[in-house]
C-alpha positions as CSV (number, residue, x, y, z in Angstrom):
1,M,14.1,40.3,-21.7
2,E,13.7,39.8,-25.5
3,A,12.6,36.4,-26.9
4,I,15.0,34.7,-29.2
5,S,13.6,34.0,-32.7
6,G,13.5,30.5,-34.1
7,D,15.8,31.5,-37.0
8,T,18.4,32.6,-34.5
9,V,18.2,29.3,-32.7
10,V,18.5,27.3,-35.9
11,E,21.5,29.4,-37.0
12,I,23.3,28.9,-33.7
13,V,22.6,25.2,-33.5
14,T,23.7,24.7,-37.2
15,T,26.9,26.7,-36.6
16,V,27.8,24.7,-33.5
17,F,27.0,21.4,-35.3
18,V,29.1,22.2,-38.4
19,L,32.1,23.5,-36.4
20,S,32.0,20.6,-34.0
21,T,31.8,18.1,-36.9
22,M,34.7,19.8,-38.7
23,F,36.8,19.8,-35.4
24,S,36.1,16.1,-34.7
25,M,37.0,15.1,-38.2
26,G,40.2,17.2,-38.0
27,L,41.2,15.3,-34.9
28,K,40.9,12.0,-36.7
29,L,43.4,13.1,-39.4
30,S,47.1,12.7,-38.9
31,I,49.5,15.5,-39.5
32,T,50.7,13.9,-42.7
33,Q,47.2,13.7,-44.0
34,L,46.5,17.3,-43.1
35,V,49.7,18.4,-44.8
36,G,49.0,16.2,-47.9
37,A,45.5,17.8,-48.2
38,L,47.0,21.3,-47.9
39,R,49.5,20.5,-50.6
40,D,46.9,19.2,-53.0
41,R,46.3,22.3,-55.2
42,Q,43.2,20.9,-56.9
43,L,41.5,20.3,-53.5
44,L,42.4,23.8,-52.3
45,I,41.0,25.4,-55.5
46,K,37.8,23.4,-55.3
47,S,37.4,24.3,-51.6
48,L,38.0,28.0,-52.3
49,V,35.5,28.0,-55.2
50,V,32.8,26.3,-53.2
51,N,33.3,28.5,-50.1
52,L,33.8,31.8,-51.9
53,V,31.4,31.4,-54.8
54,A,29.0,28.5,-54.5
55,V,28.0,28.9,-50.9
56,P,27.3,32.7,-51.1
57,L,25.3,32.1,-54.3
58,V,23.2,29.4,-52.7
59,A,22.7,31.6,-49.6
60,Y,21.7,34.6,-51.7
61,H,19.3,32.5,-53.7
62,W,17.8,31.0,-50.5
63,C,17.3,34.4,-49.0
64,S,15.7,35.8,-52.1
65,V,13.3,32.9,-52.3
66,K,12.5,33.2,-48.6
67,H,11.9,36.9,-49.1
68,W,9.7,36.2,-52.1
69,I,7.6,33.6,-50.2
70,V,7.1,36.0,-47.3
71,S,6.1,38.9,-49.5
């Protein structure tokens, strides 16, 4: 049996935490609040920019820094 690395454990715990937080917050919103948020184009554009541009850039930068520190 292979040992699970610390990085894998952190990634799994972080993913579960983020998804459960998003789910619990989603349950607190009413249907009209959800529909209102989806109709707000500025909010959707900001969300897309953050999720498709900013997060990958931060992750890439973090990975390159981590690689540089290890090397």
